[in-house]
Backbone as a printed PyTorch tensor [residue, N CA C, xyz], in Angstrom:
tensor([[[249.1010, 222.7160, 160.7720],
         [248.8960, 224.1500, 160.9600],
         [247.4600, 224.9830, 160.4060]],

        [[247.2060, 224.3100, 159.0840],
         [246.3640, 225.2150, 158.3390],
         [245.2310, 224.4910, 158.8280]],

        [[244.7120, 223.3950, 159.4250],
         [243.2730, 223.1390, 160.3480],
         [243.4090, 223.8890, 161.6600]],

        [[244.5490, 224.0490, 161.8790],
         [244.3820, 224.8660, 163.8590],
         [243.6510, 226.0010, 163.2130]],

        [[244.2370, 226.8520, 161.9820],
         [244.0240, 228.1430, 162.0120],
         [242.6090, 228.2890, 161.2930]],

        [[241.8800, 227.7960, 160.4980],
         [240.4720, 227.6060, 159.7360],
         [240.3040, 227.0280, 161.1420]],

        [[240.1160, 225.9270, 162.5870],
         [239.1300, 225.7590, 163.1570],
         [238.7430, 227.2450, 163.9000]],

        [[239.9530, 227.5340, 164.6720],
         [240.3120, 229.0640, 165.1380],
         [239.1320, 230.1230, 164.8450]],

        [[239.7510, 230.1650, 163.6900],
         [239.0910, 230.9780, 162.6620],
         [237.2250, 231.0170, 162.6700]],

        [[236.8080, 229.5990, 162.8940],
         [235.1690, 229.4240, 162.5460],
         [235.0480, 229.6010, 164.3180]],

        [[235.7490, 229.2060, 165.0500],
         [235.2390, 229.5580, 166.4170],
         [234.9830, 230.4490, 167.0020]],

        [[236.0800, 231.6880, 166.6430],
         [235.9490, 232.7920, 166.8790],
         [234.8000, 232.9480, 166.4500]],

        [[234.6320, 233.4680, 165.0430],
         [233.7600, 234.0180, 164.0170],
         [232.0800, 233.4340, 164.9740]],

        [[232.2250, 232.3980, 164.8000],
         [230.6940, 232.1950, 165.7390],
         [230.3870, 232.6550, 167.0500]],

        [[231.5330, 232.5000, 167.7510],
         [231.2410, 233.1340, 168.8700],
         [230.8840, 234.8650, 168.8710]],

        [[231.5040, 235.7000, 168.0390],
         [231.5520, 236.8200, 168.4440],
         [229.8610, 237.3810, 166.8910]],

        [[230.0650, 236.3340, 166.3860],
         [228.7770, 236.9420, 165.4220],
         [227.1550, 236.2870, 166.3870]],

        [[227.5430, 235.3320, 167.4880],
         [226.4820, 235.5850, 168.4700],
         [226.5840, 237.0700, 169.5450]],

        [[227.5730, 237.1040, 169.9110],
         [227.4480, 238.6080, 170.4960],
         [226.8270, 239.3180, 169.9270]],

        [[227.4390, 239.4000, 168.5580],
         [227.0780, 241.0910, 167.4470],
         [224.8250, 240.4890, 167.9270]],

        [[224.4500, 239.8170, 167.5090],
         [222.9470, 239.6710, 166.6420],
         [222.4800, 239.4700, 168.5440]],

        [[222.5340, 238.9390, 169.8180],
         [222.3880, 238.9950, 171.0310],
         [221.2440, 240.7390, 171.3460]],

        [[220.2650, 240.7110, 171.8700],
         [219.8270, 241.7950, 172.2450],
         [220.3790, 242.1150, 172.9820]],

        [[220.4130, 241.3420, 174.2120],
         [220.5480, 241.7380, 175.7920],
         [221.7720, 242.0320, 175.9980]],

        [[223.0940, 241.5990, 174.5900],
         [223.9940, 242.3420, 175.0600],
         [224.3890, 243.6790, 174.3870]],

        [[224.5560, 244.3970, 175.4850],
         [224.7590, 246.0350, 174.6350],
         [226.0320, 246.7010, 174.4980]],

        [[226.5850, 246.2330, 173.4230],
         [228.2100, 246.7360, 173.3000],
         [228.0530, 247.7610, 173.1930]],

        [[227.5300, 248.6560, 172.6430],
         [227.3300, 250.0610, 172.2060],
         [227.4970, 249.9890, 170.3600]],

        [[227.8690, 251.2940, 169.3710],
         [227.8060, 250.5260, 168.1920],
         [229.0170, 250.8280, 167.6240]],

        [[230.0450, 251.7020, 168.3190],
         [230.9190, 251.9060, 168.0810],
         [232.1900, 250.1630, 168.6090]],

        [[231.9060, 249.6800, 169.5220],
         [232.2210, 248.2380, 169.6070],
         [232.0280, 247.1820, 168.3590]],

        [[230.1560, 247.3250, 168.0200],
         [229.9080, 246.6120, 166.9110],
         [230.3430, 246.9420, 166.1540]],

        [[230.7020, 247.9330, 165.5080],
         [231.3940, 248.1650, 164.4350],
         [233.0350, 247.8360, 164.6670]],

        [[233.4170, 247.1050, 165.3050],
         [234.7600, 247.0470, 165.5590],
         [234.9280, 245.3710, 165.3520]],

        [[233.8310, 244.8490, 166.0830],
         [233.6180, 243.5170, 165.9860],
         [232.7450, 243.0870, 164.3940]],

        [[232.3600, 243.7670, 163.8190],
         [232.2770, 243.3580, 162.1620],
         [233.4070, 243.4260, 161.4490]],

        [[233.8740, 244.0630, 161.8770],
         [235.6900, 244.7930, 161.0180],
         [236.4740, 243.1960, 161.5080]],

        [[236.2480, 242.4220, 162.9430],
         [236.7410, 241.4380, 163.2400],
         [236.5340, 240.7990, 162.8650]],

        [[235.1510, 240.4980, 162.7640],
         [234.3660, 239.1650, 162.4750],
         [234.9810, 238.8080, 160.2380]],

        [[234.8620, 240.1650, 159.7520],
         [235.1070, 240.2240, 157.8690],
         [236.3340, 239.5070, 158.4120]],

        [[237.1710, 240.0490, 159.0690],
         [238.9160, 239.5520, 158.4420],
         [239.0700, 238.2470, 159.1600]],

        [[238.5260, 237.6710, 160.3150],
         [238.5860, 236.0540, 160.1840],
         [238.1090, 235.9430, 159.2110]],

        [[236.9040, 235.6860, 158.5910],
         [236.5270, 235.2360, 157.4320],
         [237.0530, 234.7900, 156.5960]],

        [[237.7360, 235.9550, 155.5660],
         [238.6650, 235.8100, 155.4730],
         [239.7130, 235.9160, 155.0460]],

        [[239.9880, 235.0150, 156.3720],
         [241.6070, 234.6080, 156.5830],
         [241.3460, 232.8820, 156.2040]],

        [[239.8940, 232.7870, 156.8760],
         [239.2780, 231.4360, 156.7860],
         [239.6130, 230.5580, 155.8440]],

        [[239.0900, 232.2670, 154.4940],
         [239.2560, 231.2990, 153.3320],
         [240.1580, 231.7820, 152.3080]],

        [[240.9870, 232.2220, 152.9860],
         [242.5850, 232.2780, 152.4720],
         [243.0750, 231.3260, 152.2740]],

        [[242.8050, 230.5610, 154.0780],
         [243.5690, 229.6520, 154.5670],
         [242.7230, 227.8500, 153.8830]],

        [[241.8940, 228.0300, 153.5770],
         [241.4100, 227.2610, 152.5640],
         [241.6250, 226.8850, 151.2830]],

        [[242.8090, 228.0220, 150.7640],
         [242.8560, 228.2790, 149.3800],
         [244.4840, 227.2480, 149.2880]],

        [[244.2770, 226.9670, 147.7810],
         [245.5020, 225.8670, 147.5080],
         [247.1830, 227.1960, 147.9280]],

        [[246.7860, 227.9370, 146.9480],
         [247.5550, 229.3900, 147.2130],
         [247.0250, 230.7720, 146.6460]],

        [[246.5380, 231.2330, 147.9400],
         [246.5650, 232.4290, 148.6170],
         [247.0220, 233.5330, 148.0680]],

        [[247.0290, 234.4180, 147.5750],
         [247.5670, 236.0650, 147.1570],
         [248.6500, 236.4030, 148.4390]],

        [[249.1100, 237.0160, 148.5390],
         [249.9740, 237.2750, 149.1530],
         [249.2040, 238.8850, 149.9410]],

        [[248.8120, 239.0620, 148.8850],
         [248.0170, 240.9050, 148.7620],
         [246.3630, 240.3800, 150.0870]],

        [[246.2950, 239.1840, 149.9040],
         [244.7310, 238.9070, 150.9580],
         [245.3800, 238.9050, 151.5920]],

        [[246.2630, 238.1910, 152.8270],
         [246.7490, 238.1640, 153.6860],
         [246.9320, 239.7510, 154.5300]],

        [[247.8570, 240.4380, 153.6750],
         [247.6060, 241.6320, 153.8960],
         [246.7180, 242.4900, 154.3580]],

        [[245.7580, 242.1790, 153.6430],
         [244.1650, 242.7750, 153.5650],
         [243.8480, 242.2700, 154.7070]],

        [[243.7160, 241.1820, 155.1980],
         [242.8190, 240.1890, 156.4560],
         [243.5660, 240.9110, 157.3770]],

        [[244.8390, 240.8390, 157.5540],
         [245.5710, 241.0570, 158.5290],
         [245.3030, 243.0500, 158.8260]],

        [[245.2660, 243.9630, 158.1850],
         [245.0620, 245.3680, 158.0860],
         [243.4270, 245.4200, 158.7200]],

        [[242.4610, 244.2940, 158.1830],
         [241.1490, 244.8500, 158.8290],
         [241.4060, 243.6440, 160.2920]],

        [[241.6240, 243.2180, 160.3410],
         [241.8190, 242.3300, 161.6550],
         [242.0390, 243.7190, 163.0870]],

        [[243.3290, 244.5400, 162.1440],
         [244.3000, 244.9630, 163.2810],
         [243.4100, 246.6540, 163.2320]],

        [[242.6980, 246.8810, 161.8630],
         [241.4100, 248.1130, 162.6520],
         [240.5000, 247.8210, 163.4300]],

        [[239.8570, 246.7870, 162.9920],
         [238.9980, 245.5610, 163.7490],
         [239.0540, 246.1580, 165.8050]],

        [[240.1810, 245.8580, 165.8690],
         [240.8540, 245.6070, 167.2140],
         [240.7390, 247.3910, 167.4720]],

        [[241.4040, 247.5730, 166.9630],
         [241.5700, 248.7830, 167.5310],
         [240.3480, 249.9820, 167.4510]],

        [[239.3040, 249.6290, 166.6030],
         [238.3640, 250.0510, 167.0340],
         [237.4170, 249.6570, 167.9160]],

        [[237.5620, 248.4440, 168.2310],
         [237.0330, 248.1070, 169.4680],
         [237.7790, 248.2980, 170.8520]],

        [[238.7650, 248.3180, 170.8270],
         [239.9370, 248.7830, 172.0210],
         [238.8340, 250.3150, 171.8280]],

        [[239.6900, 251.4330, 171.0940],
         [238.7210, 252.6690, 171.8500],
         [237.1390, 252.2440, 171.2110]],

        [[236.2790, 251.7640, 171.2100],
         [235.0720, 251.7920, 172.1080],
         [235.0260, 251.2940, 173.3250]],

        [[235.6740, 250.5210, 173.4510],
         [235.9630, 250.1310, 174.9280],
         [236.0870, 250.8460, 176.2040]],

        [[237.5840, 251.6950, 175.6930],
         [237.6360, 253.0470, 176.2510],
         [236.8380, 253.9740, 176.6380]],

        [[235.8690, 254.3730, 175.4570],
         [235.1060, 255.4420, 175.1900],
         [233.7150, 254.9570, 176.4770]],

        [[233.7470, 253.8230, 176.4960],
         [232.1960, 253.2950, 177.2700],
         [232.9130, 253.5900, 178.5490]],

        [[234.2230, 252.5700, 178.8960],
         [234.1260, 252.9960, 180.5040],
         [234.1010, 254.3400, 180.5830]],

        [[235.3130, 255.7120, 179.7360],
         [235.1780, 256.5520, 180.1770],
         [233.3890, 257.4960, 180.8190]],

        [[232.6410, 257.1180, 179.4300],
         [230.9740, 256.9800, 180.0550],
         [230.6350, 256.8410, 181.6420]],

        [[230.7770, 255.5230, 181.2470],
         [230.1760, 254.6720, 182.5290],
         [230.8120, 256.0100, 184.1160]],

        [[232.4400, 255.3590, 183.6020],
         [233.1050, 256.4010, 185.1310],
         [232.2350, 257.5660, 185.5050]],

        [[231.5980, 258.3560, 184.3160],
         [231.4230, 259.4850, 184.2930],
         [229.7170, 259.4760, 185.2810]],

        [[229.1100, 258.3110, 184.5620],
         [227.8080, 258.0940, 184.9980],
         [227.8280, 257.4980, 187.0250]],

        [[229.3450, 257.0750, 186.6300],
         [229.3750, 256.6930, 188.3910],
         [229.9100, 257.3830, 189.0720]],

        [[230.8110, 258.4640, 189.0780],
         [231.1140, 259.6400, 189.6970],
         [229.6050, 260.5790, 190.1280]],

        [[228.8570, 260.8000, 189.1890],
         [227.7980, 261.8500, 188.9270],
         [227.0430, 260.9860, 190.2790]],

        [[226.6770, 260.1410, 190.0490],
         [226.2600, 259.0370, 190.9810],
         [226.4730, 259.0090, 192.6740]],

        [[227.9890, 259.1080, 192.7230],
         [228.0130, 259.0180, 194.2090],
         [228.9330, 260.3480, 194.3630]],

        [[228.6310, 261.1630, 194.0200],
         [229.1220, 262.8120, 194.0890],
         [230.5780, 262.9430, 194.2730]],

        [[231.2040, 262.5100, 193.2800],
         [232.7330, 262.3460, 193.4770],
         [232.8890, 263.5580, 192.3470]],

        [[233.9680, 263.7590, 192.8480],
         [234.8720, 265.0850, 192.2840],
         [235.4030, 264.9100, 190.3080]],

        [[234.8690, 265.8040, 189.9180],
         [235.1470, 265.4790, 188.9150],
         [236.8650, 265.1230, 188.0060]],

        [[237.9720, 265.9510, 189.1250],
         [239.3380, 265.6540, 189.4020],
         [240.1220, 264.3700, 189.7300]],

        [[238.6580, 264.0250, 190.1690],
         [239.0340, 261.8660, 190.1350],
         [239.1810, 261.3950, 188.9260]],

        [[238.7520, 261.9310, 187.5140],
         [238.5950, 260.9470, 187.0240],
         [240.1160, 260.5400, 186.0200]],

        [[239.9120, 259.5000, 186.2290],
         [241.5900, 258.6810, 185.4010],
         [240.4750, 257.4900, 184.4400]],

        [[241.6420, 257.6940, 183.6810],
         [241.2180, 256.0480, 182.7700],
         [241.1700, 255.1470, 183.2570]],

        [[242.4020, 254.9940, 183.9400],
         [242.8880, 253.1960, 184.4480],
         [241.2870, 252.9140, 185.3420]],

        [[241.4550, 254.4960, 186.4790],
         [240.1850, 253.6000, 187.3050],
         [239.2480, 253.4000, 186.3010]],

        [[238.7630, 253.8970, 185.4470],
         [237.4130, 253.5250, 184.8800],
         [237.0830, 252.6440, 183.9890]],

        [[238.3520, 251.8800, 183.3420],
         [238.4080, 250.2870, 183.1220],
         [238.3550, 249.7290, 184.2410]],

        [[239.1200, 249.9540, 185.4090],
         [238.7710, 249.0660, 186.1700],
         [237.8600, 248.7470, 187.0170]],

        [[237.2210, 250.1880, 187.5190],
         [235.8920, 249.6010, 187.9450],
         [234.4980, 249.0970, 186.9160]],

        [[234.8120, 249.1240, 185.1150],
         [234.3190, 248.7720, 184.4750],
         [234.5170, 247.1330, 184.4700]],

        [[235.5190, 246.8520, 184.3110],
         [235.8520, 245.3240, 184.5070],
         [235.0900, 244.8480, 186.1150]],

        [[235.9970, 245.0520, 186.8930],
         [235.0170, 244.8130, 188.0790],
         [233.7620, 244.8960, 188.2250]],

        [[232.8930, 245.7580, 187.8940],
         [231.5690, 245.7250, 188.6320],
         [230.5260, 245.0850, 187.6390]],

        [[229.0730, 245.4370, 187.8120],
         [228.1000, 244.8900, 186.9100],
         [227.5770, 246.2930, 186.7070]],

        [[228.5600, 246.9250, 185.7580],
         [227.8870, 248.4780, 185.2820],
         [226.6480, 248.0540, 184.3900]],

        [[226.1970, 246.9040, 183.3090],
         [225.1360, 246.9300, 183.1500],
         [224.1440, 247.4600, 183.3650]],

        [[223.8760, 247.8360, 185.2040],
         [223.1470, 248.3300, 185.8040],
         [222.8540, 249.9890, 185.7870]],

        [[224.0660, 250.8880, 185.1020],
         [224.2660, 252.2130, 184.9280],
         [223.5730, 252.2850, 183.8050]],

        [[223.1900, 251.4860, 182.9820],
         [222.8140, 251.5190, 181.3340],
         [221.4800, 251.5570, 181.6290]],

        [[221.1740, 251.1230, 182.2610],
         [219.7200, 251.0870, 182.4560],
         [218.4510, 252.0500, 182.7510]],

        [[219.6360, 252.9170, 183.8470],
         [218.4580, 253.7270, 184.3600],
         [219.0470, 255.3750, 183.6140]],

        [[219.5090, 254.4650, 182.4280],
         [219.6450, 256.2740, 181.9610],
         [218.3500, 256.8610, 180.8380]]])
């Protein structure tokens, strides 16, 4: 179990570091901050997993940092979907009353919304 924890933490950190360092991936500052929290918490849990007897408070802190990072990342995704939804509605001439967060998230995940950012 410990080896699975170490390997999965290493894999996820490696993928997230690539996402954070690539200039062609435009995740935004809020999402970037959240992903940094996630990376740091996974690194902390990685080091805790390698210790013979890790302190319980270390695991609590790593878990808290992970949850805070995920919350920040989710908030950034919701905010980005809202902004891109407003941009999409302004381009198509749709009324503001039609703005719903669930529709914005759905559109963001289904479409190539990177085009919208380049036109700003």
